C-alpha positions, 0 to 999 in steps of 0.5 A, a space after each residue: 500500500 502506498 500512503 499519501 504522506 508520512 508523519 514521524 511516528 518512530 518510537 511510538 506504539 500503536 494499537 489497532 483493534 479490529 486490525 485484521 479487517 479491510 479498513 483496520 489492516 490498511 490503517 495498521 500498515 500505514 502506521 507501521 510505514 510511518 515508523 510506529 510499532 503496531 499491535 494488531 488486536 482481534 479475537 483470532 490468534 491466527 488472523 492477528 499473527 498473519 496480519 502482523 507477519 505481513 507488516 514485518 515482511 514489508 519491513 515494519 514492526 508489528 505483533 499480533 495480540 489475540 484479545 476480546 475487546 469486550 473482556 476487561 481481563 483480556 484487555 489487561 493481558 493484551 496491554 501487558 503483552 504490548 508494553 513488554 514487546 513494544 513499549 507503552 501505548 501512545 496511539 489507540 485506534 478503535 476499529 473493532 465493530 460490526 452489525 448483526 442480521 438479528 438487528 436489521 429490519 427487512 424493509 426501510 419503511 413500516 406500513 399498516 399492512 406490515 402490522 397485519 402480516 404474519 410472514 417469516 420473511 418479514 422483520 419489522 422494528 417490533 420483531 428485532 431480536 434483543 440478542 442482536 441489539 445487544 451484540 451490536 451495541 456491545 461490539 461497537 460501543 463497549 468495544 470502543 469504551 473498554 479499550 479506551 479505559 484500558 489503554 488511555 490510563 497509561 497515556 494520561 499518566 505519561 501526559 501524552 497520547 492519542 485515541 482515534 475511534 472509528 465512528 460511521 456516517 450511519 451515526 451522523 445520518 441514521 440509515 434505514 434498516 439498521 437502527 442498532 448499528 446507527 445508534 451505536 455508532 452515534 454513541 461512539 461519536 458522542 463518547 469521542 467528544 465526551 472523552 476528549 473533554 474529560 482527558 483534555 487536561 492530561 495531554 491525551 487527544 481523542 478524535 474519531 473518523 466517520 467513514 462513509 461507504 467502503 466495501 469490506 467483508 461485512 457489507 460487500 454483499 449488501 452493496 454489490 452483486 457477485 458480478 460487481 454491479 451494485 445492489 439496490 441498496 448500493 445504488 441508493 448509497 451511490 445516488 446519495 454520495 456526490 462523488 458517485 463511488 464507494 471509498 477505498 480503504 487507503 483513502 482513510 489513511 490521510 485522516 488517520 495519520 493526520 490525527 495520529 501525529 501530534 506535530 500535525 494535529 496537536 491542537 485537535 481534539 473532540 472532532 469527528 472527521 467525515 471521510 464520505 465522498 460528500 454523503 453528509 453534505 448532500 440533502 438528496 435533492 
């Protein structure tokens, strides 16, 4: 991957949760290219080790750390391992997240006929499964909250550090059919601003990136057909994105590196930066 510019992160330790996904791995590689030692954090040991090995093969410094971001004990163990191998954490990128089929409605709008229907293929707002809602809120919000608790304490004690949460355009402009995901990402954006204020006297900066629509493993089938054409939802999204296309993972890198560097953004905290091809600026008409 070619990064758009380099910042000096030599001697820094960066943690990327969800670092084995399409977006997380791109961010991990970019941080490593700028000299940071990168800890790739996710639940699967084989996946984090493979992702770290790719960075090392390219001349970077990285380790894979299996960890459940919803388990405080697992996070403490991961933090100890990272400090031992790479040093104290300076940069935290919270990229872990996801959605669940049990938290998605079948249709964007509810009709009177839907209320009368008794169809197994129809999921209305009133049918959404509590377990699906819990999963989405836990992985997106608590999966950001708990790592912040674990990794920013040391930053605050040392008087420096930066957090970059991965919010979503869905948290700024809620999307049809995915109420739990939209609300949980709105919580991430709100929490980012709250934590930025709370830690502002300690030297720790907290910001977020709100990606628009980037095809990845989790959402590709929703956006694109097997032949590469857009689905109905994909076409709707493109129609509301002024730049007329989906984003590429590497197009998040510029915002990431800017926020990760104290030299570049030392007076920036409490922001949520859209990287969305103009989606948030377009009213649809």
